[in-house]
N, C-alpha and C positions, 0 to 999 in steps of 0.2 A: 593555666593559660587564660589571660583576660580576653575580654571581648574585643579590645582594640587591636589584638593580634589576628583577627579575622577580618576579611574584606567585607564591605557592605553588600557585596553579591550574595552573601550567605543569608541575608533576609529575604531573598527573592524565592517565591513559590512559583515553580514553573509548571506548565500544563501543556507542554508540547509532545508529551509521550503518553502512554496509556494510562499512567497514574500521575497525579499531582505530587511533586516532589521538591525537595530542597538539596543542594550540594554545598556542604560546609567544608571549606578548604582552609586550613591554618596558613599563615603568611610563610611559614617555613615548612612546607609540606615535604613529606619523605616519598610521597607517591603511593603509599600503602592506603588501603580503604577498608571501610566497614559499612555494610549495608544494614540499615536499621529498620526494624518491623515492629510497630508500636502494638499496644494492647488494645482491647475493645472499649469504644466509648471515648476515646481521645483522638489525638492527632499526630502528625509526624514529628513534632517538636519534643514530645515528651521523653524520648530516649537520648536526645542530644546531650544533656548534661551528664547522663550515665556514661556515654561513649566518651566524652571528654575526659572523665575521671580514669576510664581504662586506657585509652590511647590518645593523648592530646595532639600528637603529631600526625595524625592520619586524616585522609578525606573521608568524609561522612556522606553517605547517600541515604537520605531519610524520605521515604515515600509515604503517602497517605493511603489508607484502605479505602475502597470505593463504596462500601455498604454503610449507609447512615444508622447510627445508634445513639440514642440520647442526644447530647449536645456534641457528639464526635462521630467516629467512624470505626468500622471493623473491616476485616478482610473478607469474610465469607458468611453466609446466613447460618443461623443456628435454630435448632428446634427447642432444646432445653440447654442450661449452662454446660452440660456434658454430652450432648447430641446435636450433630451438625448436618446441614444440608449437602449431601454428597455431590450433586451437580454443581452447586455453587462452589465448593471446595475446588473441584476439577477445573471449572471455568476460570476462577480468579487466580488459581495457582498457575494455569497456563499463561494468563495475561501477565503475571508478574515475571514469569520466567522470560517472556518477550521483553518486558521493560528492562529486566537486569542486563540483558544482551545489548539492547539499544543504548541505554545509558552509559554502559561501559565504553561502547564504541564512540559515543559523543564526547566523553571526557578522558578517553585515552586510559581506562582502568583495566587492570588485568584480573579477570574473574577467577583465574587459577590461583592467584594469590590474595584474594579477597576473603574476608570473614563476614559471615551473616549472623547478626545478632538480633534475636527476636525475643519478645516478651509475651507471654500468655497467648492471645489470639495470633499475634505475629509470629511467636515461636512455633505455633502449630502450622502456620504457612511455610515456615522454613523447613519443617520436617516433611511436609507434603511435597515441597520442591525437590527434596532429596529422593524421595520415593517415586514421584511421578515424572521427573526430569533428571534422571541419575547423571552425575558428571558435571552439573551446573554448579552445585555448591560443594566445595571441597572441605570448607571448615565452617562449623556452625556452633554458636553458643546459644542454648535454649534455656530461658528462664521460665520456670512455672509452665512447663508445656505437658501435653497429654497426646496420646493417639487419637486421631480424629477420622481416619479413613477406615470405613467398614470392611473393605476388601483391599489392604495394601498389596501392591505387586511384589513379587519375589525378585527383586532386583538385586544386583551385587553392588556394595558400597564400599569395597575394598580401597584403601587409600584415603577415605574420608575420615576426618576427625570431628568428633561431636562432644561437646560439654553440655551436660544436662544438670541443671541446678533446680532442685525442688525446695519447697518451704515446708519446715517440720510441722507448722500449724496450718498449713494450707489444706483445708478440709474438702475443698471442691477438686483441685487438680492433683494435690499431693498423692493420693491413693493410686493414681494412674501412672505415676512417674516409673515404678519398676517395669511396668508393661512396655513403656516407651524404650527403656533401656534394652529390654530383651528384644524388641522388634528391631533396633538398629544393630545390636550385637549379632543377631542371627543372620544378618545381611552383610556382615564383615566389617562394619565400621569400627574405628577405634574410639572406644567410649571412655569418658571421664565423668563419673556420676558424683554428684556432691549434694548434701543437705545443709541448709542454713537455718539458723534459729529466727525464722520469720514466718509469716503467713503468705498470702498471695502476692503481697507488695514486694518490690525489689529495693535494694538499699546498698549501703557501702560494703557489705560483706560480699554481695554479688559482684560489685566492680572489682574488689581485691582478688577474688577468685578467678574472674575472667582475665584480668590483667596478668596474673601469675600463669594462667594456663597458656595465654598467648605467647608469653615469654619463654615458657619451658618447651613449647612445641614449635618455636619459631615460626608461628602461623602466619604472621604478617610481615616477615622479615625479607 
C-alpha cells in the first residue's frame, strides 16, 4: 500500500488524550484495528511499517510512551535492562488502559475486535495490561517480550489469544520467553509461541508470522 492511499491526517501527532498518538487509517479501511506499542528509545512511528506489512487494510493506533530515553521514549522506568520500576509499570499501564478506552470511543473502534502489537518494552506493556486490566486486551502479539511484574496477579485470561515471538539470538530477553509463555498459559490464555532466527530486532519473519496468526485465528476479522 503506497503512502498516497493514506490521508494527510495520518501525519498528525495528537495530544488530546493521556498519550501523544497517531491514528493511521487507509483510504479503504475495513474498520479493523491494531494498537501499536513501540520499543524503548524510539517513538510511535517505528512499528507502523511493520504493521502495514502485517495488515495493510486496518486502522493503526500508534501511541508514544511517556518516559524519555536517549533520543526517544519508553513506556515505564527501568532499573537494569531486565529489572523494572514496579510503581512505574502499574501507573503507566493504568494510564494506557484509560487511553485505549478513550481513543476507541473517539474513533469508533471496537476493543473486543482489536489486536495489540507490542515490541520489547511495548510488548511488556501489553502483557502488563492483560494481567493488571483483564478483559481489555483480547488478542496480543508480543515481539521480544519478557515478564516484568514482580508479583503478577492470578487473573483468569480464558478467551484471550497471545502470540509470543522470541529471537533465537536475543541474549537479553530470549532466556525469559519460556517464563512468559508459562505465565500466560497458567492463567488460561491461548498461546502460540514461536522462535525466529534473529536477535532482539524484529523483521520480515515476524511480520509473516503475525500475519499468518491473525489470519488463522480470524483475530481482526
